[in-house]
MINU-194821 format. One record per residue (C-alpha): residue number from 1; residue in three letters; x, y, z. Coordinates in Angstrom, 3 decimals. Example, Ala and Ser with C-alpha at 12.3 -4.5 7.8 and 13.67 -1.06 7.14 Angstrom:
% residues 2
+-----+-----+----------+----------+----------+
:   k :   r :        x :        y :        z :
+-----+-----+----------+----------+----------+
:   1 : ALA :   12.300 :   -4.500 :    7.800 :
:   2 : SER :   13.670 :   -1.060 :    7.140 :
+-----+-----+----------+----------+----------+
This chain:
% residues 178
+-----+-----+----------+----------+----------+
:   k :   r :        x :        y :        z :
+-----+-----+----------+----------+----------+
:   1 : MET :   27.307 :  -85.651 :   45.471 :
:   2 : LYS :   25.476 :  -84.265 :   48.466 :
:   3 : TYR :   22.508 :  -81.937 :   47.951 :
:   4 : LEU :   20.795 :  -79.878 :   50.637 :
:   5 : VAL :   17.235 :  -78.720 :   49.894 :
:   6 : ALA :   15.644 :  -75.984 :   51.981 :
:   7 : ILE :   12.136 :  -77.166 :   52.855 :
:   8 : ASP :    9.275 :  -74.975 :   54.070 :
:   9 : PHE :    5.558 :  -74.761 :   53.375 :
:  10 : SER :    5.823 :  -72.838 :   50.092 :
:  11 : ASN :    5.319 :  -73.687 :   46.439 :
:  12 : ASN :    8.882 :  -72.441 :   45.886 :
:  13 : SER :   10.194 :  -75.049 :   48.278 :
:  14 : ASP :    8.200 :  -77.793 :   46.565 :
:  15 : ASP :    9.598 :  -76.676 :   43.209 :
:  16 : ALA :   13.151 :  -76.806 :   44.608 :
:  17 : PHE :   12.507 :  -80.286 :   46.028 :
:  18 : ASN :   11.045 :  -81.532 :   42.734 :
:  19 : ASP :   13.991 :  -80.104 :   40.775 :
:  20 : ALA :   16.458 :  -81.740 :   43.176 :
:  21 : LEU :   14.696 :  -85.072 :   42.659 :
:  22 : ARG :   15.241 :  -84.702 :   38.912 :
:  23 : MET :   18.921 :  -83.740 :   39.319 :
:  24 : ILE :   20.195 :  -86.413 :   41.659 :
:  25 : ASN :   21.403 :  -89.889 :   40.872 :
:  26 : PRO :   19.758 :  -92.164 :   43.478 :
:  27 : GLU :   22.585 :  -94.685 :   43.179 :
:  28 : ARG :   25.323 :  -92.306 :   44.308 :
:  29 : ASP :   23.883 :  -89.032 :   45.646 :
:  30 : GLU :   22.506 :  -88.081 :   49.061 :
:  31 : LEU :   19.719 :  -85.608 :   49.685 :
:  32 : LEU :   19.572 :  -83.594 :   52.905 :
:  33 : LEU :   16.123 :  -82.101 :   53.503 :
:  34 : MET :   16.282 :  -79.235 :   55.973 :
:  35 : SER :   13.666 :  -77.030 :   57.591 :
:  36 : ILE :   14.637 :  -74.158 :   59.848 :
:  37 : VAL :   12.604 :  -73.194 :   62.894 :
:  38 : GLN :   13.391 :  -69.608 :   63.734 :
:  39 : HIS :   13.441 :  -68.691 :   67.393 :
:  40 : SER :   12.611 :  -65.116 :   68.123 :
:  41 : THR :   12.385 :  -63.640 :   71.575 :
:  42 : PRO :    8.862 :  -62.479 :   72.411 :
:  43 : TRP :    8.424 :  -58.843 :   73.301 :
:  44 : VAL :    8.467 :  -58.345 :   77.009 :
:  45 : GLY :    7.743 :  -55.152 :   78.869 :
:  46 : VAL :    4.954 :  -53.119 :   77.325 :
:  47 : PHE :    3.097 :  -56.269 :   76.327 :
:  48 : GLU :    2.484 :  -59.126 :   78.707 :
:  49 : CYS :    3.603 :  -62.456 :   77.284 :
:  50 : ASN :    1.753 :  -65.653 :   77.947 :
:  51 : MET :    4.627 :  -68.145 :   77.876 :
:  52 : ASP :    2.263 :  -71.134 :   77.870 :
:  53 : LEU :    0.634 :  -69.806 :   74.720 :
:  54 : ILE :    4.032 :  -69.180 :   73.116 :
:  55 : ASP :    5.190 :  -72.703 :   74.014 :
:  56 : LYS :    2.007 :  -74.181 :   72.549 :
:  57 : ALA :    2.511 :  -72.199 :   69.325 :
:  58 : LYS :    6.101 :  -73.491 :   69.086 :
:  59 : ARG :    4.937 :  -77.101 :   69.551 :
:  60 : VAL :    2.339 :  -76.653 :   66.800 :
:  61 : GLU :    4.983 :  -75.133 :   64.509 :
:  62 : HIS :    7.433 :  -77.975 :   65.220 :
:  63 : LYS :    4.760 :  -80.566 :   64.468 :
:  64 : GLY :    3.957 :  -78.867 :   61.138 :
:  65 : VAL :    7.639 :  -78.638 :   60.199 :
:  66 : LYS :    8.144 :  -82.314 :   60.991 :
:  67 : LYS :    5.071 :  -83.340 :   58.971 :
:  68 : ASN :    6.362 :  -81.359 :   56.007 :
:  69 : LEU :    9.790 :  -83.003 :   56.243 :
:  70 : VAL :    8.170 :  -86.433 :   56.499 :
:  71 : ARG :    6.049 :  -85.701 :   53.430 :
:  72 : CYS :    9.262 :  -85.172 :   51.444 :
:  73 : GLY :   11.053 :  -88.075 :   53.142 :
:  74 : VAL :    8.304 :  -90.469 :   52.062 :
:  75 : VAL :    8.839 :  -89.427 :   48.446 :
:  76 : CYS :   12.580 :  -90.087 :   48.790 :
:  77 : SER :   11.998 :  -93.495 :   50.377 :
:  78 : GLN :    9.615 :  -94.496 :   47.624 :
:  79 : LYS :   12.170 :  -93.461 :   45.009 :
:  80 : ALA :   14.983 :  -95.262 :   46.907 :
:  81 : ILE :   16.918 :  -92.025 :   47.409 :
:  82 : LYS :   19.381 :  -91.878 :   50.287 :
:  83 : HIS :   18.247 :  -88.963 :   52.430 :
:  84 : ARG :   18.347 :  -87.312 :   55.828 :
:  85 : LEU :   15.692 :  -85.137 :   57.444 :
:  86 : ILE :   16.951 :  -82.184 :   59.467 :
:  87 : MET :   14.963 :  -79.764 :   61.591 :
:  88 : ALA :   17.320 :  -76.926 :   62.424 :
:  89 : HIS :   16.821 :  -74.386 :   65.173 :
:  90 : GLY :   18.315 :  -70.988 :   64.625 :
:  91 : GLY :   17.824 :  -67.315 :   64.099 :
:  92 : HIS :   18.580 :  -66.447 :   60.484 :
:  93 : VAL :   17.530 :  -68.947 :   57.817 :
:  94 : GLY :   20.381 :  -68.037 :   55.479 :
:  95 : ASP :   22.988 :  -68.443 :   58.231 :
:  96 : ALA :   21.564 :  -71.848 :   59.195 :
:  97 : LEU :   21.573 :  -73.078 :   55.588 :
:  98 : CYS :   25.114 :  -71.852 :   54.943 :
:  99 : SER :   26.378 :  -73.366 :   58.217 :
: 100 : ALA :   24.763 :  -76.695 :   57.356 :
: 101 : CYS :   26.397 :  -76.642 :   53.922 :
: 102 : SER :   29.822 :  -76.165 :   55.524 :
: 103 : ASN :   29.297 :  -78.610 :   58.395 :
: 104 : GLU :   27.808 :  -81.382 :   56.238 :
: 105 : GLY :   30.134 :  -81.083 :   53.226 :
: 106 : VAL :   27.294 :  -80.196 :   50.863 :
: 107 : ASP :   28.092 :  -79.898 :   47.148 :
: 108 : TYR :   24.843 :  -78.157 :   46.084 :
: 109 : LEU :   22.312 :  -76.104 :   48.021 :
: 110 : VAL :   18.925 :  -76.105 :   46.265 :
: 111 : ILE :   16.635 :  -73.312 :   47.370 :
: 112 : GLY :   13.387 :  -71.810 :   46.136 :
: 113 : ARG :   13.022 :  -68.157 :   45.234 :
: 114 : ARG :    9.979 :  -66.081 :   46.135 :
: 115 : GLY :   10.544 :  -63.446 :   43.490 :
: 116 : LEU :   10.199 :  -60.409 :   45.736 :
: 117 : SER :   10.174 :  -56.944 :   44.220 :
: 118 : SER :   13.331 :  -54.905 :   44.782 :
: 119 : THR :   11.554 :  -52.829 :   47.435 :
: 120 : LYS :   10.355 :  -55.870 :   49.408 :
: 121 : ARG :   13.764 :  -57.516 :   49.032 :
: 122 : LEU :   15.409 :  -54.372 :   50.427 :
: 123 : ILE :   13.100 :  -54.352 :   53.461 :
: 124 : MET :   12.750 :  -58.103 :   54.113 :
: 125 : GLY :   16.011 :  -59.416 :   52.697 :
: 126 : SER :   16.433 :  -62.385 :   50.411 :
: 127 : THR :   17.451 :  -65.775 :   51.754 :
: 128 : SER :   18.392 :  -67.035 :   48.299 :
: 129 : SER :   20.625 :  -63.994 :   47.630 :
: 130 : TYR :   22.229 :  -64.377 :   51.037 :
: 131 : CYS :   22.978 :  -68.039 :   50.346 :
: 132 : VAL :   24.418 :  -67.320 :   46.890 :
: 133 : ASP :   26.795 :  -64.825 :   48.517 :
: 134 : HIS :   27.735 :  -66.817 :   51.637 :
: 135 : ALA :   27.387 :  -70.571 :   51.035 :
: 136 : SER :   30.561 :  -72.647 :   50.799 :
: 137 : CYS :   29.073 :  -74.655 :   47.916 :
: 138 : ASN :   27.278 :  -74.093 :   44.633 :
: 139 : VAL :   23.736 :  -72.753 :   45.037 :
: 140 : ILE :   20.893 :  -73.622 :   42.694 :
: 141 : VAL :   18.068 :  -71.095 :   42.967 :
: 142 : VAL :   14.785 :  -72.444 :   41.618 :
: 143 : LYS :   12.293 :  -69.900 :   40.376 :
: 144 : HIS :    8.649 :  -70.727 :   40.984 :
: 145 : ALA :    7.051 :  -71.339 :   37.581 :
: 146 : ASN :    3.653 :  -69.786 :   38.366 :
: 147 : ASP :    1.209 :  -69.175 :   41.186 :
: 148 : ASP :   -1.228 :  -72.027 :   40.496 :
: 149 : GLU :    0.224 :  -74.313 :   43.205 :
: 150 : GLN :    1.504 :  -76.720 :   40.555 :
: 151 : GLY :    4.435 :  -77.648 :   42.798 :
: 152 : HIS :    2.148 :  -78.759 :   45.634 :
: 153 : ARG :   -0.042 :  -80.826 :   43.295 :
: 154 : ASN :    2.976 :  -82.534 :   41.713 :
: 155 : LEU :    4.471 :  -83.389 :   45.091 :
: 156 : LYS :    1.198 :  -84.604 :   46.592 :
: 157 : SER :    0.442 :  -86.804 :   43.596 :
: 158 : SER :    3.924 :  -88.333 :   43.546 :
: 159 : PHE :    3.237 :  -90.707 :   46.434 :
: 160 : ALA :    0.451 :  -92.567 :   48.119 :
: 161 : GLU :    0.045 :  -92.120 :   51.841 :
: 162 : ASP :    1.546 :  -94.966 :   53.816 :
: 163 : PRO :    1.337 :  -94.583 :   57.615 :
: 164 : SER :    4.153 :  -97.072 :   58.274 :
: 165 : THR :    6.491 :  -95.170 :   55.952 :
: 166 : GLU :    5.503 :  -91.880 :   57.594 :
: 167 : GLU :    6.271 :  -93.266 :   61.068 :
: 168 : GLU :    9.647 :  -94.486 :   59.865 :
: 169 : GLU :   10.401 :  -91.064 :   58.380 :
: 170 : PHE :    9.385 :  -89.302 :   61.630 :
: 171 : SER :   11.958 :  -91.400 :   63.480 :
: 172 : LYS :   14.701 :  -90.206 :   61.071 :
: 173 : ILE :   14.343 :  -86.489 :   61.832 :
: 174 : GLU :   17.574 :  -85.060 :   63.240 :
: 175 : GLU :   17.572 :  -81.828 :   65.205 :
: 176 : MET :   20.431 :  -79.346 :   64.933 :
: 177 : LYS :   21.105 :  -75.913 :   66.395 :
: 178 : PHE :   22.699 :  -73.072 :   64.485 :
+-----+-----+----------+----------+----------+
């Protein structure tokens, strides 16, 4: 089986990753860990844009996304789980996840849920709902248990830092455009 886990900086994402680790069989399954970098066009016209500042912000964001992917990749390596790290570039997170599921032949998409109120969901949209409706595979939506950052503590305590492993994981990151 092939699982894709949506990775970001949230507790919900850590919970989804931890649940995926419990579900997979390391001897036969593959785990795709994917973070999406959204590219929005800066406002031009009324406001003057400093493109150097925007480029610097994008580089900082990319570095953070890669570090977060590596953090999860190290856990997979230490547990001998076959995995791939993917940093996707695209506009809509749900579209990117659903496209990756189709393109990569994913069996299960594992995604965290923020638990937005119906009003916020109406205004902001829901990535998990979008994926349930549009993904070509089964979608497992993981609800965040509570707000005490338990997911982050569990993930951080599940491995010791090893710079050589981190460097190896950095070299595995694939970049895709959606």
